[in-house]
N, C-alpha and C positions, 0 to 999 in steps of 0.2 A: 211790570216784569212778567214775562210769559213763564208758564210752568211746563214741565215735561222734559223728556230727553229726545235725542234724535233730531233729524232735520226740522227746521221751521217751515210750516206749511204756508205757501204763498198763493194768492189769487191775483189775477190781473183784471183791471177794468180799463178797457181800451186796447184794441189789437191792431192798430194802424201800423204805418211804416216803421216807427221806432221800436215797436214791440219785438221785431225779429232779432235785433242785436242784444236786447235784454235776454230773450229766451235762449239764444245761442250759449250764453254764459250761465244763466241761472239753472238751466237743466244739467249743467256739469259740475256745479259747486256742491260738494257733499253735505254742507251744513244747511242747505235749503232744499225744499221739494215743491215744485210747481204743481198745485193741486187742480186748479181750474182756471180757465180763461173766460172772461165775460166781455160783451160788447153789445151796444144797441143793435148792431148788425150781427145777429147770432150766426149767420153763415160765415162771416169773416172770422169770428171767434172759433168756429168749428174748423175752418181751414187751417188756422194757425195751430190749433190743438193737434190736428192730424199731422201737420208738418213737423212739429217738435215732440211728438209722442206724449202729449199731456192727456190724461185720461178723461177729463171732463171739460165741457164748455157750456155756455149759455148766456144769460143776461147778466147785467151788473147786479141785479137783485139776487141772482143765484150765487154770485161770488160772496156777497155780504152775508148771506144766510148759511154759507157752507161751514159746518162745524170744525173742519180741519184747517181752515184758513186762519192763520194767526196774524198775517201781515198782507196788506193790500198794496199792490203796485198800481199807482194811478197814472195812466198814460193818456188821459183825455186832453181836450184842447184847453189852452190857458184860461179861457173865460169861465170854465167850470171846475178848475182845479180845487179851489177852496170848498166848493159845494160837495164834490165827490169825496174829497178827503174827510170832510166833516161827517158824511154818511158812513164812511169806514170807521171812524172813531166812535160814532154812535152805535155801531154794530159790535163794538168791543175789539176792533182790530188796530194794530199798529199800522202806520201808513207811510209809504214812500211815494213822493209825487215828483213827476217831471217838473222842471222849472217853468215859470216861477211859482212860488208857493201860492200866489194869488195875483190878481191884477190891481188890487188896492190894499192899502195898509189895514183898514178896519177888518176886513174878512180874514186877513192873514193873522192879525192879533187874536181874533175870536177863535180861529182854529187852534192856535197854540194853547190858549186858555182852556178850551174844551178838552184837548188831549191831556194837559196837565191835571185837570180835575178828574179825569178818568184813569190816570196813571198809565197812559199810553205814550209811545214815542212817535215822533214825526221826523222823517228825513226828507231832504229836498235835493234834487239834482242841481248842479252837475256833480257827478262822481269822478269825472275825468281827472280832477285835481288830486285824487287819491292814488293815481297810477304812478309808475316808476319815474315818469318824466318830470312832473312838477315836484314830486317828493324828493327826488335826487337833487333838484335845483334848490329846494328848501334846505336840504342838508348842507349843501355847499355854502349857502348864505350863513347858516348857523355856525359853520366851521370858520367863518371869517374870511372866506376866499375872495370876497370883493370889498372887505372892510365894512364900514357902516353903510347900509342901504340909504340912499338919499332920495331917489326919485325913480319913476318908471314911465315908459310909454308903451301903449298897445295900439295895434291897428287890426281891424277886421273890415275889409272892403271887397266887394265883388258886385256883379251886376244884379244879383237877387235870386231868391229861391223859386220864383216863377219860371225860371229856366229849366228846372228839373222836377219840381213837385207837381203831381197831377191835380192836386186840390190846394193851391197855395193861398186861398183867400184868407184863412185864419192867421197866416203869417204877416198879413198887412192890416189886420184888425186891431182894435184896442187891446192892449196887453201883449202885443207882439211887436212887429217891426224889428229892425236890426238891434235896437236898444234892448228890448225885453227878450227877444229870441236868442241873440248871440251874446248880449252883454253879460248874462250871468256867468259864462265861462271866464271872462276876463276879470270882471269885478271880484268873483270868488277867489281867483288866483291872487289878485292884488291884496285882498283881505287876509289870505294866508300869509303873505309876505309882510305887510305893513300893519295889520290889525284893523280896527274899526275906522270907518270913514267918518270924518267930522263935518265936512261941508263940500258942496260941489257948485260949479258954474258951467253952463253949457249953452250951445247954440245948435239949431237944427234947421233942416230944410226938407222939402218934398219935391222930387223931380217932376212928378205928374200925378194928377188926381185919380187917374184910372190906369189899371194894368190889365193884361189879358193872360189867361192860361196858355202856356206855350207848348205843353206836352200832354200826351194822353188823349183819351176819348173826348175830353171837354175842350180841346184846343180851340182857341179863338174866343172863348167865353170871357167877356169883360167883367171887371169887378172894381169897386171903389177902394181907394187907399185911404185908410183912416188915421195914419200915424206919420210922423217924420221918417223919411227913408235915409237920411244922413244926420248923424249927431256927432258933434265934437264936444268932449267933456274934460274938465279939469277937476281933480279931487285933492283935498287935503285930509291927512290922517291924524287921528287923535294922538298917537305916539310919535308923530313926526313923519315927514316924507310927503311928496306930492306925486301925482300921476296925470298924464294926459292921454286921452283915448279917442279913437275914431271908430264909429260903428256905421257902416254904410251898405245899402243895397243899390247904390247908384253908380258904382265905379266899374267901367270896363277893364280897368287895371286891377287884377286880382292880387290882393295882399292880405293873407289871412294867417292867424297864428303868430302874429308879431307881439312878443312880450319881452321887453328889455328892462332890466333893473340896473340902475346906475349907482355904484357905490364909490366910496372914497378911494378904493384901490383897483377898480376895474368895473366893467359892464358885463352883466350876466345875461345871456340869451337863453330864455326858457322855452321849452318846446310848446307847440300849439296847445293851448288849454282845452281845445275841443278834441284832443287826442290823449291817449294814455301814456305815450312815450315819444321819444324823438331825441335829436341831438341837443346837447347842452354845451355851450361854449362861453368862455370868458375872454373879453377883449382887454388887453393891457395897454396902458399908455406908455409912450416912450419916456425914457429917463432924461430929464434936462436939469442939470445941477445949476444952482445959483452961481453966477459969475462966469458961466461958460462963454466963449467967444461966439460971435454971430454965425460964423460958418458951422460950428458944431451944433448950434441950436437949429439951424435950417436943415442940416443933415438928419438930425433926430426927428424933426417934424415931417420930413419927406420919406422916412423909413417905412417899410411895409408894416401893415397892422400885425401886431403880435396876438396870436390866438392860443388859448389853451382848451383842450378837451376835458370835460368833466364826465367821469364814468357814470353811467346810468345803472342803478342797482335796484333789485326788487323783482318780484314775480309779475310777469305781464299778464293782464287780462283786460277785457273790454267792459262795456256798460254792464252794471250789475254789482260792481264792487261796493257801491253805497248801500244797496239793498242787503248785501251780505253783511256788511259792517253793522247795519241797523238790526238785522236779525240776530246777530251774535250779541249785540248790546241788550236787546230785548230779553234774551235768555239769561244773561249774566248780570244784569243790573247795571251795565256800563252806560256810557254816553256816546251816541253816534257822532262820528267826525263831521259828516255832512248833515248837520242837525237842522231842525226846524228854526232854531234861533239864528243860525247862520243864514239859512234861506230867507228869513224875514229881514235881516239886516241888509242882505243883497237887494231884496225887493225895495226896501226903504230907500236905499241909495239910488236905485234905478228910477223910482217914482220921483225922488228929489231932482235927479237929472232932467226928467221929463218936465217937471214943474219949472225948472230953471230955463229950459228951452221956451216954454210957453209964456212965462212971466218976466223973462229978462232980468233975473236977479240971482244973487248968490243964495243958495238954500242950505240951511243947516240940516244935517241928518241926525235925527233925534235918537234912534236906537243905537245900542252898543252890543257887541258880542265878545265873549271871552276869547283870548288868544287860542287858536286851534292847534292842538298837539300835532306833531308830525306822525305820519304812519310809520309803525315799526318796520325797520329794514327787513326783518324776517317774516313780515306779514305774507301769508300764503293762502290765497282764496281756494286753492285745491286741497287744502288740508282739512281733515275731519276733526273738529274741536268740540262738537256738541253731542 
């Protein structure tokens, strides 16, 4: 638990593309203060510091040594997430890491054990699930709006990040691919709804062994693909329920953000879990009473789909909500919602899916995570509470 009053001091390690959306928000939330930005490319750190009005910039070591930094935001590549987070903990800092927590179970467990021994908190992206979209959907489920949740399906498919990212190699390397890059958004949402994953079964494929950079100064540069670029997975949950998911960088047909939860009294369409808000709808079945004549049954089955809109409530903000929640928890002794334990369970599930793809068997997911409380409806990132 951190001591002191006023905003929690934050330092960044990694100032690549994703840092901009974090900085746009964290420089506006009154309970946090961005103190310093660090990167192996110190010029990139300086450029972001100048752009967002951050007073200091430098190397990752400068961030770790800074006395005013209480919490480190780790935006490095997945292959070094656990290493950099461990360095932050060793320096006495709480740490928020982009997903995944690690690329393997062992280093993820070691990081959590290290943080627990030091009395420090770990938070793991995504924090999109803390936004009004997923949280309003959770409240609708808790209110019984679709009855008992039974199953879900998710789809994330498009042609791949090499179409827009100037340095896409890391997204096709071990620890990434559609499963590890985009899977955390969908699996985290499903864990919010159903609880811990018990077991998984999956198949995968790879459309081609090499891809090329398609945009930017390095256009035409070829690189090896190290992971499956299409994965289809089925999961069973400890408390009941099943889900089926598609994660693909191979589809010219773009379908992203599909999350549908089927209940005994309706199907809930949840907004894209890679976004913080969006439309929420419930599809209702037609009413067919026992003993009705054939004509009435056919008329009911051919009737237009009945939809209900679910109101989206809560204060809207973008990436940084999880960092803010972690910072407030560090000061007050609370437990962050996007916790390291949740991040590890999601990683354990993704690694289990990957093992199922490569080994052709059902894989039991060993870790468990406590049910995650919903975000309070009056949660306001722009309020000063510290």
